[in-house]
C-alpha positions in Angstrom: -4.0 -23.9 41.4 -2.4 -20.3 42.0 -1.1 -18.5 38.8 2.5 -18.1 38.6 3.5 -14.4 38.3 7.0 -13.7 37.6 8.9 -10.8 39.1 10.0 -8.7 36.2 13.9 -8.7 36.0 15.5 -5.2 36.7 17.6 -3.8 33.9 21.1 -2.5 35.2 22.6 0.3 33.1 26.2 0.6 33.6 27.4 4.1 34.3 31.0 3.5 34.2 33.1 6.5 33.2 36.3 4.7 32.3 34.3 3.0 29.1 33.3 4.9 25.9 34.8 6.8 23.3 38.6 6.7 23.7 40.9 9.3 22.2 42.1 7.0 19.1 38.3 6.9 17.9 38.0 10.8 18.6 41.1 11.4 16.6 39.7 9.4 13.6 36.4 11.2 13.9 38.2 14.7 13.8 40.6 13.4 11.0 37.6 12.3 9.0 35.7 15.5 9.5 38.6 17.7 8.6 39.1 15.4 5.3 35.5 15.9 4.3 35.5 19.4 5.1 38.4 20.1 2.7 36.8 17.9 -0.2 33.8 20.1 0.1 35.7 23.1 0.2 37.7 22.0 -3.0 34.7 21.2 -4.9 33.1 24.4 -4.1 36.2 26.3 -5.0 36.5 24.4 -8.3 32.9 25.5 -9.0 33.5 29.4 -8.2 37.0 29.1 -10.3 35.2 27.8 -13.3 32.2 29.7 -13.1 29.7 27.4 -14.1 26.2 27.0 -13.0 25.4 23.5 -11.2 23.0 21.4 -13.3 20.8 18.3 -12.3 21.7 15.2 -14.1 18.4 15.1 -15.9 15.2 17.4 -16.8 15.0 21.0 -15.8 18.0 22.0 -18.1 16.1 22.2 -21.5 18.2 19.6 -22.9 17.3 16.1 -23.9 17.2 13.5 -21.3 19.9 10.8 -21.4 18.8 9.1 -18.0 17.1 5.8 -17.3 14.2 4.7 -19.5 11.9 5.5 -16.4 13.5 8.8 -16.0 13.1 9.8 -19.5 9.5 8.8 -19.6 9.1 11.3 -16.9 10.8 14.2 -18.5 8.6 13.4 -21.8 5.5 13.4 -19.4 6.7 16.7 -17.6 7.5 18.4 -21.0 3.9 17.4 -22.4 2.3 18.8 -19.3 4.2 22.1 -19.5 3.3 22.3 -23.3 -0.4 21.7 -22.5 -0.7 23.7 -19.5 
């Protein structure tokens, strides 16, 4: 009995230039990009005007950890390692 071999199907890729990104979605993208840029600019200006340094949420500041129990344990272990080493 001869083995049945199937011919692989061809994959057709449409290269239709009329489909794709329309001007409405590009306008939405650029509007979102501009709004996010303004938000970043406002936050950076706020930091510059206040004159404060950026701080992490836990550890590395020399202050007590007020994070999750796992993060607090990590802070204690790091403090013990720093003190002994």
